[in-house]
Structure formats: structure tokens, C-alpha cells
N, C-alpha and C positions, 0 to 999 in steps of 0.2 A: 502493500499497498504506501503511494506516493505522498508526501508533505500535502500537497492540495489537497488529493484525497481527503486525509485523514481531517484536516482543519475545516473543512467544505463542510462536513457535519455538525460540528460544533458552531457555524455559523448561523447555522439553522435557529438555535437559541440565543445568541449572542450578536444584537444588533449592532454594535461597532466593530464587530468582528468582521461582519458581514458588510459592514461601510468598508472597512477598509480591504477588503478582496476587492468590491467593485471600483473602490479607487486602482490597486493593484492591476486589476484587469484594464482598466481604461487607459493606463501607463502602458501595458502589454502591449495592447493593440497599436497605438500610438509608435510603439517603438517595433515591432513589426514589421507595420507599415514600410515604417523610414528603412529599415534595413532592408526589406526587398526593392526597396529604390535605388538604394544604393550601390547595388551590385558590388559586393563585396570589399564596399570602402569602410569595415568596421573599424571603429575605433577613429574615427575621422569627422572632427568639426560637431555639426550639430547631431550626429549621430553617436556619436564617443557621450555626449550630454545627455541625450536620449535613454542611451542605456545605463549612466549612472543613476539619474532620478529612478529609473524602473527599478533599481537596484539597491535604492533607500529605502523605497515604497515597499519592497518584497523585505528587506530587514528591519524594518517598522514589525511589517506583520509577524515575521518570526519572534520578534522580541515581545510584542503584547500574547502570543500562544504561550510564551515561556514564563511571562509574567502569572498569566491564566493557570498555568499548568497542564496547558493543552499538549504539549510537548516537553521532554524532558533534558532534551541534551540539544547540543547548535547542529543546525541543520547546513551542510554544503550542498550546494545546486549550481548545478550548468544555467547560467541567465536565459542564454535561450530555448533549454526546454523548460524551462518553468514558465515562462512566455509564452509557449506552444501551448502548456496545460490549462495555464489556468486563462486562456482565451478561450479554450475549450469548455473549462468546467464550470465558469463564471458567467 
């Protein structure tokens, strides 16, 4: 079970987490759209900024879940994979 799959279940009863996930999904959609349009220029200019902004939102979700004890350990993730998963699930 993936991190997003696990916490999406908690979001049904946690309004704040649900809002964080919606925000993460919005950032993920923007990041993935920009990534597709850049055609291999990852890390350059605006795409790099969008990637970092998305990573910050994901880190906020992880921190909140740790504070609420929805997860107990640090989560390592591939930013591109988690962006795809968030967009599919949320």
C-alpha cells in the first residue's frame, strides 16, 4: 500500500488532511502539465520552481500525517511518481 493510498483513507474523516490533499493534487497537476510541455528540461527555470513548490506541499502533508500519527516513519518518495499517484487518486 502506497503512502497516498494509506492517507487518502484518513482524509475521509479529517477535513484538514482532505484540504491538504486537494492542494497537493492541484500542485501536482500544474507540475505534471509543465513537465510535459518542457520536453526534458527538468530542473530548469519555472519547472524547477514548480517542482520545489509541489515538494513543499507534499512535505506539509507528510508532516501533518506524522503529527496526527497516521504514519509513523519518514517517507521517501520520488516526486514524479507521487505526482502521478496524487492526480489519479484525489
